[in-house]
N, C-alpha and C positions, 0 to 999 in steps of 0.2 A: 333135224339133220341126222342122217343115218350113216354108218360106217362105209356103205358101199357107194357113196357119192364119188364123183370124179376126184382125182387125187388132190388137185389144188383146193377144192372146196372142203374136202375132208381135212386137209392140213390146216386151213384157216379155222375150221371149227375146233380142232384140237388145241390150237394156239389160244383160242378164245377161252376154252375151258381151263387152260393153264394160266389165265389172266395175262397173257402176252398180247395185249390189245394192239400195240403198234405193229408187231410182227404179223398179226392176223390181217390188219388193214393192208399191209404191204403185200401179203400173199394174195389177197383178193384182187389187187391190181394186175396180177398175172393171169387173169381170166383168159382162157383160150378163145380165139376168135370164132371157133366152131361151136362154142357152147350153145346148148339149146335153150328154149324159153324157160323151162323148169329150173335149170341150173342158174340162169341169170337171175331169176326171181329169188331163189334161195340165197344167192350171193348178196343181192341188194338188201334183203331182209336181215341177213346176218350183219351186214355193214351198219344198218340202223341200230341193231342191238349193241354192237360194239361202241358206236358213237355215244349212245345213251349211257353205257357203263363208264365211258371216259368223261362224261359231263359236257360233251359238245352237243347241246340240244339243238342249236340252230342248224348245224350241218346235218344232224339226224333228221330234222324236219324237212330240210331240202331234199335229202336222199329219199325219204319216204314219199315225197311228192312226185319223184321221178319214176317210181315203180310202174311198170306197164301192167295194166289190169284188164287188157282186152281179151285175153284167152285163158282166164283162170278156171281151173278145175274146182270142183266142190271142196276138196280137201285144202287146196291152195287158198281158196277164198276164206275158209275158216281160219287158217293160220294168219292170213293178212289182217283179218278183223281182230284177231287176238293181238297181233303186233301193234295195231293202232291203239287198242285199249292200253297195252303196256306202255306205249309212247306217252299217252296222256297221264298215266300213273307216274312215270318217271319224271315228267316235266312239271308235275304239280298241278295240272289242270283237272282237278277232282270232278268238276261239273261235267266236263266232256268225257271223263273216265266213266262216270256213272251212266251217262247216256249211251256210251259204246257198249257197256256191259249189259244194259237193259235190252239190247237188240240180240244178245246171244240166244240161240234156240236151245231149249231144254235138251233136245236130242244130242246137240253138239257138246253141251256141257258134260253130258254123261259119258262121252267117249274121248274127250280131249282134256288132258290134265291142265294145260295152261288156262283153258277156258274156266275150268273148275276153280283154280287158284285165284284167278282174277275176280270171278263171281263171288267167291267166298270172302275175299278181301273187301269187296264193295259192301257186301251184307254186314260184315263185321264192323266196318267203319261207320255204317249207318245205325249200328246198334241191334241189327237183326241176328243175334248170336245163334239162336236155335236153328234158324234157316241156314246159316253159314255152316254149322255143324252137320246138318243133314246133307248139305251139298257135298261136303268133304267125305263123309262116311260112305255115301253112295258111290263116289269115284274110287275110294279105297277098295271097296268090294269088287270093283270091276277091272283091277289092274294088278299085275305081278311085277311090274317094272320097278327096280330098286330106286332109280332116279325119281320116278313119279311118287313112289311111296314115301320116301324120306321128306319130300316137300309137303305132301298131304298130311302126314303125321305131325310135322312141325307146325303147320297152320292149325291143325286140330287142337294142338296143345295151347295155342293162343286163345281159342274158344274156351277151353278149360279155364284159362287164366281169368278171362272176363267173368266166368261164372264162380270164380273162387275155388275151383276144384283142384287143389294143389297136388293131391296124389295122382289123379288122372293125368294132370299136365305132365308130371314127371314120367309116368308110364308111357305116354305117347311120345315124349322126347326120346326115351330109351329105344322105343320101336323105330323112330326116325334114325337114330344113331346106328342101329343094327343094319338097316337098309343102306344107309350112306356108306358104311364100311365095305359093302359089296362092290361099290363103284365110287370111290372118293372123288368128290367134285370140290375143288378149292374154294369156289365162291360161297359154299355153304358154311365155311368156317365162321364167317362174321355174323351169321344169324343162328344156324342150328347148333353148332358147337358152343357158341356164346350162350344161347338159351339154356342148354343142358348143363353146362358148367356152373352157371349162376344158380340154377334151380337146385343142383346138387349141394352147393354151399348153403343155400337157405334151408335145405333139409338136413343139415348137419353132416354132410358127406364130403368134407374137404379132401380127405384122402382119395376118395373115388374121383373127385374132380381133378386132382393132380394126375392120377393115373390116366384119366381120359385125355388130358392135355398132352401128356407124354406120348400116348399112343397116336394122337393126331399128328404130332411132330414127326413120328416115324413113318406116317403114311403120305405126307406131302413131299413135294420136291424142294429140298432145302437149298437148292442152287437158284431158285426163283425168288427174287426179292419180294414180290407182291405177296407170295404165299407165306413166307416167314414173317413178314410184317403184319399180315392179317392174323396169323397165329399169335404173334407177340402181343397184339392189342387185346386179344381175348384173354390171354394170361394176365395182363395188367388189370383188366376189368374184374376178373375172377379174384385176384389178390386183394383188390380194393373192397369187393363185396365181403370177402372173408376177413378183412382187416389183418391180413397176414403179411407182415414185413418180410418174413423169410421168403415167401413166394414172390413178393414184389422184387426183391433183390435178385432172385433167380431169373426172373423175367428180363430184367435190365441187363444182367450179366450175359444171358443168352443172346440178347440183341447186340451188345457190344462185341461179342465174339463173331457174330455173322456179318455185321454191318461193313467192316473194312473190306470184306471179300465180295460184296454184292456187285453184280455186273450192272451198275446204274450209271446214268449220265451224271455229269457234275451238277446239273440243275436239280435232278431228282435227289441227290445226296444233300444238297443245300436245303431243299424243301423238308426233308426228314429232320435235319438239324434244327430247323425253325420250329417245327411242331413239337419237338422233344423238349424245348425250353420250358413250355408251360407244364408238360407232363412231369418233368423232374421237380419243378417247383411245387405243384399240387400234391405230389407224393412225398414231399419232404426230403428229397434226395439231391436237391440242387447243391452245387459246390458254393464256396463263399462268394461274396459280392464281387470281389476282385476278379475271380475267374469268370463270373457272369458277364462283367463288363468286357473282358477280353473276347468272350464268345460272340457278343453282339458286334464288336469291332470286326471280327473275322467275317461275320455274316454281311456286314455293310460292304466289305471289300469284294464279296462275291455276288452281290445283288444283280449285277449286270448279266448274270447267267440266266436270269428269269425274264419272262416277257413283262410288259408294262402291267397287264392285269394281274399276273402272278406276284409282281413286286408289291402292288397295292394290298393284296390279301396278306402277304408276308408282313408288310409294315404294320397293318392293323393288328396282326397277331403279336408281333414284337412289342408294339406300344402297350398292349394289354399286359404283357408279361413284365415290362419295365415298371408299369404302374403298380403291379403286385409287389415287386421287389422294393419299390419306394416306400410302400406302406409298412413293410417289415423293417425298415431302417430309419424310422422316425427318430429325430434328435441327433443323427449323425450328419452334420452339415456338409462336410466335404464329400461324403458318399452321396447324399441327396443331390448336391450340385452336379456331380459327375453323371448321375442317372438322369437328371433333368436335361443335361446336355445331350445325352443319347436320345431322349424323347424329342427334343427340339430338332435333332437331325432327322429322325423319323418323320416328323411333321413337315419339314421343308422338302424332303424327297417326295412325300405323298402329294403335297400341294402341287408340285411340279408335274405330276402325272394326272392332274384333274381332268384334262381334256380327254383322256382315255375313257373315263367314266361318262362324261357328257356324250361322247360319240356312241357308246354302247346304249345308253338310255334313249338316244334319238332313233336308234335302229331296231332294237329288240322288240318284238311284238308282245303284247300282254299275254298271249296264249302260252308263251314259254315262261310260266309263272316262276319256277325256281331260279332260272337265270336272271330274270328281271328283278326279283327280290334280292338276289346276290348283289347286283349293281346298285340297287337302291340302298342297300346296306353300306356299300362303299361310299356312296354320296353322303349318307348320314355321317359316316366316319370323317369325311373331309370337312363337313360343316362344323362338327365338334372341334376340329383343329382350328378352323377359322374363328370360332367363338373363343377358344382358348388363347389365340394370338391377339384378339382384340383387347387393347389396353386404353386407347384414347377415346373411342366413341362406342356407343351401343351397337352391338352386332346385329342390326335389324335384318339385313338380307340373309345372313347365315342362319338366323333363327327361323325365318320364314321358310327357307329351303329345307331346313332340318325337319320341321313339322309337316311340310308338304310331302317330303319323301316318305315319312312314316305313315301319313294318312293314306297315301297311294298304296303302300304295302298292305295296310289293314283292309282297305276297300277292295283291293285285288283278291286277297285271300277270301274275303267274305263273298265276293261275287262268284268265286269258284267253289263255294261251299266248303272251304277249308276252315271251319269254324274254330277248331282248336288253336290254329296259328293266328287267325284273325283276332281273337280275343286278347291274345298276348301282345299283338301289334298295337291294338288300341291302348292297352295298359302302359306300353312303353311311352306313348305320348304323355300320359298323366305323370309318369315317373320322371321324364325329362323336364317337364314343366315345373314340377315341385322341386326337383333337384337344383335347377337353375335359379328358381325363385329364392330358395334358401341361400344359395351361393351369392347371389347378387345382393340380398339384404345384408349379408355379412360384410361385403367389400365394396359394393357399388349400389347404395340404396336407391339412387335415381333410376338405375337400370331395372331394378326390381319393379318399380312403378310402371316403367315402359313395358316390361314383359307382361305384367298383369293386364294392362290396358289392351295390349295387342293379341295376347294368346290365352287368356283365361277361358274365353268361350271355346277355344279349340280343345283345351284339356277337359272341360265340362262335357262337351259333345262326345269326346272319346270315352269318358267314363260311362255315359249313358249308353253308348253303342256296345261297350263291353258288357254292361249289366243286362242289356236286351238279349244278347247271345246267351249269357249265363242263365237267364230266366227260362229260355227256350231249351237249353241243352244240359242243364246241370245234372240230369238223370244219368248222363254218361260220365264215366270216370275221367280223371285228368284235369278237372277244373278246380281242384281243391285250393291250390295256391291262389287262384284268381279271386276266390271268395274273400280271402283275407286281404288281398290287394284292393278289392273294391271297398271293403270296410275302411282300410287305411286312407284311401283317397277321398272317401266321403268325409272323413275327419279333416284331412288336409285342405280340401277345397271348400267345404261348407261348414265344418265343425258340427256335422249332423250325427249325433251320437245314436239316435234311434235307428237310422239306416245302417250305421256301422254295427250296432248290436245285432240287427237282423242277420247280416251276412256272417258275422262271427258265429251266431247260433247255427247257421246252416253248415258251417265248417265243423263245429264241435259235434253235431249230430252224427257225423261220420266216424267218430272215435279214431281219428287219424293220429298216429304216433308222430310227434314232432321230431323225434330223433332221426326220422328218415328224410328230414328236410335240411337244407343248407342253413348255416348260421345266420345269414342275413334274413332268411324267412322266419326263423325262430325269434330273432330280435324284433321284426315287424309285428309278429303275433303278440309278443309280450307287451310292446308299446300300445297296441290297440286295446289289449285287455286292460292295461293300466288306466287307460282313458275311459273306456266304456264300463268297466267294472264287471 
């Protein structure tokens, strides 16, 4: 999109860059009746990109399907092919994304930055790091556009990261930063500024990271909620990386200063309140339990502001947070009782909305991977509620549905070549089975027998499926936790010390520092080590 486009199209593009997606969509509806083919095409393509950014993948898919391709020029055809690839990338259809990128002509990749970025991302994801680097460097040498350069340098830094070239990574991120400042684009805050600030901290440059974040704050539009929230989240992540309580407090104080003045809808403000519950808890800044209970009560009073699907996502988040607070208040009976009352209220509201989940799963096509996975996750959440609510009889139907949902999630990811997520989805099946087995043995021994008879084979098949991916893909990073998980479940399901020792040795060969992992993972590692020796 170029500045000389007709006024309404240029306005919509500017609003999109400023992250004002609803305003941009409204502007696009004012398309003049006399608009030519080229302007209409650009409007529809921009609409697809906005809908993808907003997470409305189904509407984006429908809009993409309505684009008239009968009179495309060469440049328009290139851009539309790039948009299709971007659509597959955003919706999680990795298989179709790779297929679309494979059709890109080398000549087009060399002159179109979006083509270059998509191609490099596909190569990087598949482990062809050197080819991805070559692709990016070739395009860097052929452009002087600041917007193109900051994106290219940022992605080149990711190649450096995969090679373990820390100094080069920081150098390329600094180059991206210099180009970004020439034409600040708010969208880049969540990846470029985040990457640079974190890398500065890891390089012992906390002071420089703070100066960077302050400069970014001065460059963005502080009257735009989306921009200040994006900046705030980067500051939070930077403070966590630096383990700086001082920076963490500054970040929250800045947020509290701006939040009351944001031009948000009541629903948007409620959503922010909900997401902040867990953030405050995880950062150790949550108020006392009494205040926490009061905050939850206020949220319940305002839930009607959200759509049914938004309510379900909110309730899932709130339930998780309540469970966290319960674990920190062990032994305080009155407090636990009050918190359990809140949890029961969450459960009852969520179950009443179960038809919404059913309707979505009946209509969403598998091609919209990310959205289908989202709704399968909500169905999984509902089945866990039903299992928790079962007191008189074995929750056979709920357990069957729970494992069915998770199996579909794993198989869907695997069919789309999303191996990194698929392997974790298979492991969740093992984790759920073992957790419920232990729980039932403690309180309902007969239920444990029923669970074992009906779902042990499900867990074993999931373990083998995860191990198969691991055997094929463990040369790629990101599977370290799974190695220990596979060892753990070999012990839990088979008491197979030899298999467990093998996978522990695979993990140990990487010389990974356990301090970079969560406490639950360190506990799992220690337990497996204590058993296998």
